[in-house]
C-alpha positions as CSV (number, residue, x, y, z in Angstrom):
1,M,-12.9,10.7,-17.5
2,Q,-10.3,7.9,-18.4
3,E,-7.9,10.5,-19.2
4,F,-8.2,12.0,-15.8
5,L,-8.0,8.9,-14.1
6,E,-4.7,7.9,-15.8
7,H,-3.4,11.1,-15.1
8,C,-4.3,11.6,-11.3
9,Y,-5.1,8.2,-9.8
10,K,-3.0,5.3,-8.1
11,S,-4.7,2.0,-7.9
12,R,-3.5,-0.7,-5.7
13,H,-4.7,-3.9,-4.2
14,Y,-5.4,-2.3,-1.1
15,F,-6.3,1.2,-1.9
16,F,-7.3,3.6,-4.8
17,S,-6.3,7.3,-4.3
18,I,-6.7,10.2,-6.6
19,K,-4.5,13.3,-6.4
20,K,-4.4,16.3,-8.7
21,C,-1.1,17.2,-10.4
22,G,-0.9,20.8,-9.0
23,E,0.1,22.3,-12.1
24,S,-1.7,25.6,-12.8
25,T,-1.5,25.3,-16.7
26,C,-3.0,21.5,-16.8
27,T,-5.7,21.0,-18.7
28,I,-6.7,17.6,-17.4
29,C,-7.4,18.2,-13.6
30,S,-8.9,21.8,-12.2
31,P,-6.5,24.0,-10.2
32,I,-6.0,23.0,-6.5
33,R,-8.4,24.8,-4.0
34,C,-5.9,24.6,-1.0
35,S,-2.8,26.6,-0.3
36,T,0.5,25.3,-2.1
37,E,2.0,24.5,1.4
38,D,-0.9,22.3,2.2
39,F,-1.0,20.7,-1.2
40,E,2.8,19.8,-1.2
41,Q,2.2,17.8,2.1
42,L,-0.5,15.8,0.4
43,H,0.8,12.3,-1.1
44,H,-0.7,9.2,-2.3
45,F,-1.0,6.1,0.1
46,S,2.2,3.9,0.7
47,D,2.3,0.4,0.0
48,P,3.3,-2.1,2.6
49,V,7.0,-2.3,3.2
50,P,8.7,-4.9,5.6
51,G,11.2,-3.5,8.1
52,E,14.1,-5.3,9.9
53,D,12.0,-6.6,13.0
54,S,9.3,-8.8,10.8
55,H,7.0,-5.8,11.1
56,Y,5.8,-3.7,8.4
57,I,7.3,0.0,8.4
58,S,4.8,2.3,9.9
59,F,2.6,4.4,7.8
60,E,4.0,7.6,9.2
61,K,7.5,6.8,8.0
62,L,6.5,5.7,4.7
63,Y,4.0,8.4,3.7
64,G,5.4,10.4,0.8
65,T,8.0,7.7,-0.1
66,P,7.6,6.0,-3.5
67,T,6.9,2.4,-3.0
68,T,5.7,-0.5,-5.1
69,E,3.5,-3.6,-4.4
70,D,6.3,-6.1,-4.5
71,H,6.0,-6.7,-0.7
72,R,2.2,-7.0,-0.4
73,P,1.6,-10.5,1.5
74,S,-0.7,-12.0,-1.2
75,F,1.6,-10.8,-3.7
76,R,4.7,-12.3,-2.2
77,D,5.5,-15.2,-4.5
78,A,2.7,-14.5,-7.2
79,K,5.6,-13.5,-9.8
80,A,7.4,-16.6,-9.1
81,K,4.4,-19.0,-9.7
82,K,3.9,-20.0,-13.5
83,K,0.5,-21.3,-14.1
84,E,1.8,-23.3,-17.2
85,N,3.8,-25.9,-15.2
86,M,3.0,-25.1,-11.5
87,I,6.5,-24.1,-10.7
88,T,6.8,-22.0,-7.4
89,T,9.8,-20.8,-5.6
90,K,9.9,-22.3,-2.1
91,V,10.4,-19.6,0.8
92,K,11.6,-21.0,4.3
93,H,9.3,-20.7,7.1
94,S,10.5,-18.8,10.3
95,M,9.1,-21.3,12.7
96,P,11.3,-23.1,15.3
97,F,10.3,-26.3,14.3
98,C,8.9,-28.3,11.1
99,P,5.0,-27.9,10.5
100,S,3.3,-31.3,10.9
101,A,-0.2,-32.8,11.3
102,I,0.7,-33.6,15.1
103,R,1.6,-30.2,15.9
104,A,-1.2,-28.8,13.8
105,K,-3.7,-31.0,16.1
106,N,-2.0,-29.7,19.2
107,V,-3.7,-26.3,18.4
108,G,-7.0,-27.7,16.6
109,V,-7.6,-24.1,15.4
110,V,-7.3,-22.6,11.7
111,V,-7.0,-18.9,10.6
112,N,-8.7,-18.0,7.3
113,C,-6.9,-15.6,5.1
114,A,-9.2,-12.6,4.5
115,E,-8.1,-12.2,0.8
116,C,-8.0,-15.9,-0.5
117,E,-10.1,-17.3,2.3
118,K,-8.1,-20.3,2.4
119,P,-7.8,-22.2,5.9
120,R,-4.3,-21.9,7.4
121,L,-3.1,-24.2,10.1
122,L,-1.6,-23.1,13.5
123,F,1.1,-25.3,15.0
124,S,2.5,-25.7,18.5
125,A,4.9,-28.1,19.9
126,R,2.8,-29.0,22.7
127,K,-1.1,-29.4,23.0
128,L,-3.0,-26.2,24.1
129,S,-5.6,-26.4,27.0
130,K,-9.1,-25.6,26.4
131,K,-8.7,-22.2,27.8
132,D,-5.7,-21.5,25.5
133,R,-7.7,-22.5,22.6
134,T,-10.7,-20.4,23.4
135,R,-8.4,-17.5,24.2
136,L,-6.8,-18.0,20.7
137,Q,-10.1,-18.2,18.7
138,S,-11.5,-15.2,20.5
139,F,-8.5,-12.9,19.3
140,L,-8.2,-14.6,15.9
141,D,-11.9,-13.3,15.5
142,T,-10.8,-9.6,16.0
143,I,-8.0,-9.4,13.3
144,F,-7.7,-9.7,9.7
145,Y,-5.3,-12.3,8.9
146,T,-3.5,-12.5,5.4
147,C,-1.3,-15.3,4.0
148,S,2.4,-14.9,4.9
149,M,1.6,-12.8,7.9
150,L,3.5,-13.4,11.2
151,F,2.1,-13.5,14.8
152,H,5.4,-12.2,16.1
153,N,4.9,-9.5,18.6
154,T,1.1,-9.8,17.5
155,C,-0.1,-7.7,20.4
156,D,0.9,-4.7,18.5
157,L,-2.1,-5.4,16.3
158,A,-5.3,-3.7,17.3
159,I,-7.5,-5.9,19.3
160,T,-11.1,-5.3,19.5
161,T,-12.5,-6.1,22.8
162,P,-16.3,-5.7,24.0
163,V,-17.1,-2.9,26.0
164,P,-19.9,-3.3,28.5
165,S,-22.6,-1.0,28.5
166,K,-22.8,1.6,31.3
167,Q,-25.6,3.6,30.3
168,H,-27.8,2.0,33.1
169,D,-25.0,2.6,35.9
170,E,-24.5,6.2,34.9
171,I,-28.2,7.0,35.2
172,E,-28.3,5.7,38.7
173,N,-25.2,7.4,39.7
174,L,-26.0,10.8,38.5
175,D,-27.0,12.1,42.0
176,E,-24.0,10.4,43.7
177,G,-21.8,13.5,43.4
178,D,-18.0,12.9,44.1
179,D,-18.6,9.3,44.9
180,C,-19.4,8.7,41.3
181,N,-16.1,10.2,40.1
182,E,-14.3,8.2,42.4
183,D,-16.2,5.0,41.3
184,E,-15.4,5.7,37.7
185,S,-11.8,6.3,38.3
186,E,-11.5,2.9,40.2
187,N,-13.5,1.3,37.2
188,S,-11.1,2.7,34.6
189,D,-8.1,1.5,36.4
190,D,-9.5,-2.0,36.5
191,E,-10.4,-2.0,32.8
192,N,-6.5,-0.9,31.9
193,E,-5.2,-3.5,34.1
194,S,-7.6,-6.0,32.3
195,D,-6.6,-4.9,29.0
196,N,-2.8,-5.4,30.0
197,N,-3.5,-8.8,31.3
198,I,-5.2,-9.9,27.8
199,K,-2.2,-8.6,26.0
200,D,0.2,-10.4,28.1
201,S,-1.7,-13.6,27.9
202,I,-1.8,-13.3,23.9
203,R,1.9,-12.5,23.9
204,E,2.6,-15.4,25.9
205,L,0.2,-17.7,23.8
206,F,2.0,-16.6,20.5
207,S,5.3,-17.4,21.9
208,R,3.9,-21.3,21.5
209,V,1.6,-20.8,18.8
210,F,3.0,-20.2,15.1
211,V,1.7,-19.9,11.6
212,N,3.8,-21.0,8.5
213,D,4.7,-17.5,7.1
214,S,6.0,-19.1,3.8
215,W,2.4,-19.7,2.8
216,S,1.0,-17.1,0.3
217,C,-2.3,-16.8,-1.2
218,T,-1.1,-18.7,-4.2
219,S,0.0,-21.6,-2.1
220,Q,-2.4,-24.9,-2.0
221,I,-3.8,-26.3,1.1
222,K,-1.1,-28.3,2.5
223,K,-0.9,-32.0,3.4
224,P,-0.8,-31.8,7.3
225,Y,-4.2,-30.0,7.0
226,Y,-5.8,-33.4,5.4
227,S,-3.4,-35.6,7.5
228,A,-4.7,-33.9,10.9
229,G,-8.2,-35.5,10.3
230,I,-9.8,-33.0,12.6
231,Y,-10.7,-30.3,10.0
232,P,-13.5,-30.1,7.1
233,D,-12.5,-31.3,3.9
234,V,-11.9,-28.5,1.5
235,C,-10.6,-28.0,-2.0
236,I,-6.7,-28.3,-2.2
237,E,-6.7,-25.1,-4.6
238,C,-9.1,-22.6,-3.2
239,G,-10.1,-23.8,0.2
240,S,-13.9,-24.1,-0.9
241,L,-16.1,-26.7,1.1
242,D,-18.1,-27.4,-2.2
243,I,-15.9,-30.4,-3.2
244,N,-16.2,-33.4,-5.8
245,E,-15.7,-37.0,-5.3
246,T,-12.1,-37.9,-6.2
247,A,-10.0,-41.0,-6.3
248,E,-8.5,-42.1,-3.1
249,D,-4.9,-41.1,-4.2
250,K,-6.0,-37.7,-5.2
251,F,-6.6,-34.5,-3.1
252,L,-10.3,-32.8,-3.1
253,H,-11.1,-30.3,-5.9
254,C,-14.2,-27.9,-5.8
255,S,-16.1,-27.8,-9.4
256,S,-14.3,-24.5,-10.2
257,C,-10.8,-26.1,-9.7
258,S,-11.6,-29.5,-11.0
259,D,-10.3,-28.5,-14.5
260,N,-6.7,-28.3,-13.0
261,T,-4.4,-31.3,-13.1
262,A,-5.2,-33.4,-10.2
263,I,-2.4,-33.6,-7.7
264,S,-1.4,-37.2,-6.0
265,K,-1.3,-37.3,-2.6
266,K,2.2,-39.2,-3.0
267,R,3.5,-36.0,-4.6
268,L,3.1,-34.1,-1.3
269,K,4.7,-36.6,1.1
């Protein structure tokens, strides 16, 4: 079994795929059962590779191209970090202003990484209205954010919107003949217009709200999170809410991370 896996599989952080070698004389994997033409069009999945427009290159363009994990968001600066002396390579963010506690309080919403689960701040030069904050939170609840991800042209992401049940209406309208079809057409137009309005409002919102894309899953919780004074206390290393009491000039740690060297608040000023 181990010999087969080493011969035919490809393991990545995001996926695990198996493909036979296709050689008729191979003694490890059995012969293919599809046609040779179809088999030659089958490939392992591709790793994420960034394009020139701050987006990742589409699956269709990358499929069949040899790739590596070097551009995986949570792997972005993992190689640069040395746990022995806590050295990290600084990466400049792409925001139009410097991140600060005040600009974080203007948003008042954090987004949690789907991989490391750390809370990441969102920043805005001006304070968001209650309506904008609600719209922002509703949108964030529909996506899987990972550290170092940009919200640039974020409407290209898939948006999950609740679809109202029409079963009762359809049953009542079964006997209405052509009128029913006309109503359905009008409702469809209204829904399409509503979806477009949602995308436009999200696009406009993220022209004002930014996330620090220089942070990776190896990055600690940064000082503005604590300085803002409006977010729950979390471990600076892993973001856990289960924290231990520390000295006043030290950041918070959980029991799992307490063995690490304590970091003074003064060092992050």
